[in-house]
C-alpha positions, 0 to 999 in steps of 0.5 A: 497551486493549492493544495486541493480540498479534501472531501468526506461528504459523499452526497457533495459528489455531484458526478454521483447520481443523487440515488446512487449517493443515497445507497453509498451513504450508508457504506460511508457511515462504516468505512470513511469515505475521504477524496480529495479535487485532484484525485476527482478529476482522475475520474473518468465519470462516463465510464461506470466500470472506470478504474480509479473510481473503483479505487477510491469510490464506495461499493455496495459489494463492500457490504458483502460478507467476505473475510476478516478484519486483520487478515494477516494476524497483525494484532499479533505483531504488537509488542508495544503499542503501535509498533509491530516487529514480525521480522528480526530486523524490521520494525513497523510503527502505525504513525497515523491512522488516517489516509490520504485516500481509503482505497475501498481494497485496503488490508487495513479497512479495519482502521477505516472504522471509528471503533478502531484505534492502532494508530497512536499519537504518542509513538514513545514506546514505540521508538523506546522500543526499537532504540532498546533493540539493536537488530532492527536495522530497517522502519518502516512508518506507515498506517494510515498515511505518513505523509498525512501528518504535519511535516513538524511532527513527521520531522520528529519521528524520522530525527528520533530514528536518525538518532538511532545508530542500529536504523540504517532505513527509514521507510515511507509507506504512502498514496500521497505522491499520487493521490495528493502529489502537491503535498509533496513538491510544495512543501519545502520544510518537507523536502529538506526533512528528507534531505537532511536524513536520506544519506548514502549510508542510511537511506529514506524510502518512499513505498509508493501505493500506485495502482493503476498507470492513469495515477501517473500524471505530470503532478505526480513525477514532479513529485517523484522527482522532488523526492529524487532530488532530495535524496529519497528512493522510491518503489512501489507496491500495489495488490492486483485487483479485479476492476481495477488492474486486473489486465495484462496491459496495463499491469504492463504499463504500469510496470513501463511507466515506474521503470521509465519515472525511477520507481522500482516496481518492488511487489505485485501483492494477492489483494488479501481475504478482508472484509469487505473486499470481495468485489476486488478478488482474483483467484492465485492463477488469474494473478499469476498468468496476469503478471507473467503477461505482464512482464513481458511487455515490460524490460528487465527492470520492470520485470524486477517486481515479485508477486508475494502473499503477505500472509500471517506466517510471512511474505511467501513468493510465488514462482509458478502455477502450473498443472494445477501446482503452486510453486512458492517460497518464503521470501521472509519468515516469521518463523525462521522459514525464509528461502523455504520452497513449498510445491502444493495442490492449487485448485483453480478457485483458490484465491489465498495462501490459506486455500491452499494448505486445507 
């Protein structure tokens, strides 16, 4: 199968009524729109509330004033151009400003804008910083989507990282395995690159962004399998989103399908208060109850998932919400508070950590 054709002009999506296309064009002038023919076929167009449609097709609610551009204050984590260092052992390289899929909920929605440049074509300063800081054992390639890069460019980055002895883990954050799985399983050079650089001592992890069980098609499963065969380890992370996966049965099915396919359920995220995201917001209580109900529908392998908030102060795990109290723990802290337990008042309308500490 040839790579699917990409579409960036909303007016060419004939399944959308012409009058709606015209309304949505204003959204795409503000936030980039991009889809491909393969993913387009996953949408059930006869259902106006289809979750795959909501994931990728712009919506007028994106114009509503809500949140801020950089909800987790990533700007404060940059140490050199294109490289963030928030936690002691982990660095992030923003290697691509282009996504395969511009998910409408994305917490880096600021990168959808034409006036923002955080990814850099020259990763040299980031690589130099990582090479000079021996405490960094884990590097996440992110963006954008690293698998959008041409394989020779990705090879350069990965081989440079592999030449740094203290970098033991390379992570690649990507939606491509379910958005354009052919990019994975039809590129022998890419699979060879992973095979050469994912070893028993220094693994490559692919951090998949799978939001709904319908994304796990036969093509996606073949992409998973070829990555497994090449030595990559696959884990998944997704926010819990209103209108997308805010159903315990759907989340339970996602946990099951991931486990069956050998993709470890890693994180469920609380949706971040990012500009343009209001339509996806659930309260903390709603998210917690949905996740616990979903975990009851899966095996111990599916139950490995953690519910977290990626806050500017760190990654905060939600251990429980009961009797208007939220019981939390710092899974990782930028200020050395790892493991700190918190019991905070939790109003029913609280949707983010800041709502608990005001």
